[in-house]
N, C-alpha and C positions, 0 to 999 in steps of 0.2 A: 334186707333194703341195700341198695348199691352207695359206692361210696358217694356219688352224687346227692342222694336222698342225706345221708348222715351230715354231709356239709351243710345244704339247705336247711336242716333241722339246726345245727348250731349256729348257722346266721341268724336264723330266728331267733332263737333264745337269746342271743346277745342284743339282737334291736329291740326285743321285749324288755330285756333289762334296762336299756338305754332310756326307754320310752317312761318305763316306771320311774326310775331315778331322778328324769326330767321333771316329772309330773308333780315328785314330791317338794314342798315347802322349803324353800333354802333356809337353813339354821343360821342363826346369828353367830356371825365370826367374832369371838371374843378373846382372839390373841392379841397381844400387846406388839404390834407390828411397828407403829408411828410411821408407816409411810405417808409421804407427801400425796400419792394419788390412791386412796383407799377410803371407800365410805363405812367401811367397820367401826365400832365404837371409838376401839383404840388405834385407829389411825390418825393421821394429822394433816387430813386434807383442808380444814379448816382453818387451821393455823397457819399453813403454807401461803392459802389463798389470800390472808387478811394480813400478812406481813408486810409485803410491798406498800398498801395502804398505811398501814399503823406506822411504818419507818419512815416513808417517803423515799424510799431506795430500792433499786432493783434486786431481785434474788434470783442466782444462779444456780440450778442443780450440779452437783458434781456426783457422777456414778464412777469415777476412777479412784483407785486408792489413795488416802492422804499422801503417802510418801510419793505418789508421781505428782500431783496437784499442787503440792506446794515446794515443789523442786526448786522453783524459781525464788531465789534470795531478793529478788528486788521486788517482789510483790510490798506494796503499802497502801495504808489506807483501806483496809478489808476486815470483814468480820468472818468468821469461819463457824459456822454453825453444827454440833452435832448432837443430834437427837435419836437416841438408842436406848434400849434395856440395859446394855452393857456395854463398856468402852474398857480397851484392854491392849493398849496399841504396843508394839514390841519396841525395842530400843531404836532401832533407825526410824521408825514412824513417828514415835515420842520426840527424837532430836529434831525432826523438820517441824514438827507443831511446835516446839520451844522457840525454834530458830525463827518461825513466823512470828510467835508474839513478841520476841524479843525486839524485832525490827518495829515494833509499834504498833501493830494489829492486835485485834481481840480475836480470842478463841471463845465460843460458848459451847459447854456440855451440859445437857439435859438428859441423866441417865440414872439408873437404880444403883450401878456398880461401876466404880472406875480404880482399876488396878493397873500396877506395873510400873515401868521407869517414869511415865508421865505423871503419875499419883507421887511418887517420890520426890521428883522435882517440884512439886507443888506443897508438899508436906512441909511440916516443923520437924527436922531432925529430932528434935529433943523429946517431940510426942510420939513419934512412929519409928520403927527399925526400917531407915529409907534402903539398908543394904539387902534387906530382903526382897528377892523378885518378886513375889506375890504382895508385896505391901498395898493397902488400900486407901484410899482418900474417901470414897464413898461406898458404903456397905449396904446391902438389903436389910431391913429390919424384920424379914420374914423368909423362910425358906423357900416357900412356892407362893409368890406374889400373884401369880396368874390366878391361883384358886380364890384368893382374896379378892381380886378384881370381879371374878366372875360373881361371887357371893354379893359384890357390893352393888353389882347390876342387877342381881335377882332381887334386892333388897332386905338380904340378911345380914348386912353391915351397916352400921349408923353413917350418914352424910360426912364426910370430912371436911376440915377445916386448915387454912393455912393463915400464916401471919406476916405482913410485911413492916419494916421497921424504917425505911427510908422516908425522908421527909416528901409530904406531898402525895404519897400514895401509902402510908401507913395505915393500918387496920387489918380485920379480920376478913377473909374472903373464904365462902362457902362453896362446897362443891357437892354435886349429886353422888360421887362416886368418891372410894377410896382412893386416895391420891398419895399418899404419904408412903412412898416406898423405900425410901433410903436416908440415911444420915451422915451429914458431913462432919468427919472429924480430924483431929489434927492438924489444923490450920495454925499458920505461924501468925500470931497477933501483930507482929511488926509490919507486915505486908499485906495484911488480909482485911476485910471488912464483912461484915455479917449484915445481909440484907433482908433475909427472911426466916421464920423460925415454924415449927410445929409442935404441938404437944405430943408427946411419947404416947403410942396408941395403948399402951399396956400400964401407963403411970401418971395419971392426972396432973402431977405436980413437977415432971421432968420436962424440960424443954430441948428440943433437938435442933440443929442446923440444918437448913432446907436450901437456902440461897446465899450465896456468897461472892465476893469477888476477891481475887489474889493479883497483887501486881508482879510482873515479871517483866524486867529488863525495861525498855520504853512501852509495852503494851500491857494487858490485862487478860485474867481468864475468868470468866463468869460461870460458875458452877451452881447447879441446880439438882438436887435428887429426886424431885417431881416431876418427871417429864409427863406424867399423865395428865397433868395440870395444863397442859395445851392440847390434849386429844381432841378428838371429836365430841366424846361422851361430856367433857367437861366444858366446852365453849358450848354446845347445843343444848345441853340440859337447863333445869333452873339452877340457878345459884349465881355466884359471882365469877363463873370463869373468865367470861371475856373481860372484864373488869382487870383480872390479875394477870392475862395474859397482855393486856396494853400496858400494866404497869412494869411487868419484864420486859416487853420490847423498850420503853422508856430509858431502862438501864444501861441500854445499848447505844454506841457511840453513831453518828449520824454518817453512815458511810455503806457501800455496796456489802450484801452479804452472799457466802458461798454456802449453799446448803448441802450438806453432806448425805448422800444416797448411798453409800457403800457401808457403813456399819449398821446394816440392819439383822434381825435374826432372820428373816425368812426371804432375804435378797435375792439367794439362790434359788428360789421356787419361780420357774419361770410359769406365766399365764398360759399354758397350751392345753389343747385339748387332750394330750397324753397325760399331762399333769393331772389333770383334772380326773382321768380314769384312774389313775395310779392312787389319788387321794380318796379315793370313794371305795370301801371295803367291798361292796356288791360289783363293781365295775372292774375291780382288780381282781376279784377271782374269775370273773367271765374273761377277762384278757389273758390271766394265766392258762384258762382252760383252753381259750382259741390258740394259743402258742404251743400248747402239749398235743394238741390234736393236728398241728401243723407237722410237728416234729415225727408224731407217729405216722403220718401220711407218707412225710419223705422218707423215714425208715422203711415201711412194709410196701409203698405204693411207687416210690421215686424210680426202683430199679426197672431196668428193661425187661420186657416179658416176651419178646419176639425169640425165636430159634437162633441158636449162635450161625454166623455165617461160614461154611466149612472152608478150610483152606483148599484153593486149587493150585497144585504145583505147576511151574511153567513146563511147556512142551518140552521134550529133550532133543537136542541137536542129532538130525537126521542125515545130515550129509554126510556123514561116516557111513551111516549102514547102506545109503544111497549108492555109494561108491563099492561098497562091499557086493551089493546085489547087482549092479552092472557088471562089476570084475568076475562074480560067480557065473552070469549067464554068458559072457566071451569066453569064460574057460571050458564051461560045459559043451558049448558048440564049437570049440576048438577055432575062434576068431581072432587069431593072434594078430591078424591086420588091423583090426578094429582097435584092439587094445594099443596098438601102436600109435594109430591115428589120434586116440585121446589123451596119451602121453604126451605127444608133440602139442595138442592143443594145449594143454595144460601148462605146458613149459612156454610156450608164445604169450599166452595169456599173462603169466607171471612175470614175463618180460615187460609187458606192457604197463601193468599194474604195480609194480615192485620196482623197476629197473627205469621206468619212464622211457620205455623205446617206442616210439609211435608206430613203427611199421616194421616188426623184426622178422628177418628171414633167414633162413639157414647157409649166410654166406660167411666170408672171412670179416667183412667189416662189422658186421653185427657180432660176431664172436669176439672181436676185439672191445667193442664197447661195452657189450655184456660182461667179460672179464673184468675191466676196469671199474664199472659200476658195482660188480657182485664183490670184490677184492678178492678175485682168485688167479692164479696163474692164465694165461692166454692159451697155454697149450692146454688146460684143463677145459676151457670152453671151445676149445679146437675140437678135442676128443669128443666133447658131449655132441655136437653138431655133427660128427661123423656119424656117431652111434644113431642118432636121429635120424639120417639119411639110409643106413642101412636097414632100419627096421621098417622104412616105406617100402623096400622092396621084397626082402624075404626076412621076415620077421621069425625068431625062435625063442621058444619059452626061457631057454636060459638067459638069452641076449635082453630079453624084456626084463628080467628080474635084474641083470647088471645094470641095464639103463635106468631102472628105478633108483637103485643105489647111487650112480653117476648123479643123477638128477639131486637127489637128497644132498651131496657133497658140494655141488656147486651152490646152492641156496643155503649153506650152513651158516654164513655171516650175514645174509639178508634178514 
């Protein structure tokens, strides 16, 4: 089979694999992404779409890092909402967040894990070691929460409940999926307020904090360890998810909201055809096979197959050979007068081309100009012209040899 046949066969296999993959039903995406534009069970599309109506204020998505968005120290009357599975800002980012809250704004963090300098600034120094760089204010209650979530969706875990204690919204709220993902601990009782709790999943008598408000400067920080309580699965299924989300929004001040789009676990996964191919095992294998086939083709068929072009040397300078041949003919035929005429023609031609004499002649004026332009004594030019005139009348082989030497001496400086 030719190379073209192999390429067509490979392309046909790739097309067949793509068709088979597209024909299969799309599996349910159970990743905890909490994206504002996602219809998966654990995205937050419903909550993001309902937030402006519940709050009565505009909601602006923020796709840049928090350090860049909160760089303006004059921001006032805003709520910055972070909804992510884990939040761990570094020192510079935590400083910008705290300065934003201290100026009178509100920071809302819904996450399963809050660690780092921001957690240390909000925690009670007597309860946690704030000098520890890995200090946490919210820790997950299970090591692999996505496994628990998946089991809950499939019905292997009992429906979950949360409790709110604030006046007007106090009560128990039931959810169709597991939402108790973390516990808030180490709060400073002097500047914090517990707004919601839940029963510890492994002990029916132990209560853990899931929603709290912490005052910082002129602003406040609202912490929630149950971000899945505002996911699509919680707000569209059976239970009290919409009522709980509305009660959570009621705890926010009446001001515009900045929705963080940057702290997302799958934010770097672009929705492109190549990303889809690389995330699917069968298509990824076909893509790798195609790349290897291309590399093999370049390695074995990409080189030139034609014959090497031979190197043709430039033709040699034949002027010297021509002069030698003409001189040999005159020597054989004893044509001394012909040689004399050629020498004279050669000298006159050099006068015209090298000494710029328009109409050279064998006279005294030409001898004077030629000597001046050649840089030789005038007597030497006069002797050369006399030798040329004698060669016209009765040339002799010895005279011709001496004439050639005299010509070479005359033009030695030109």
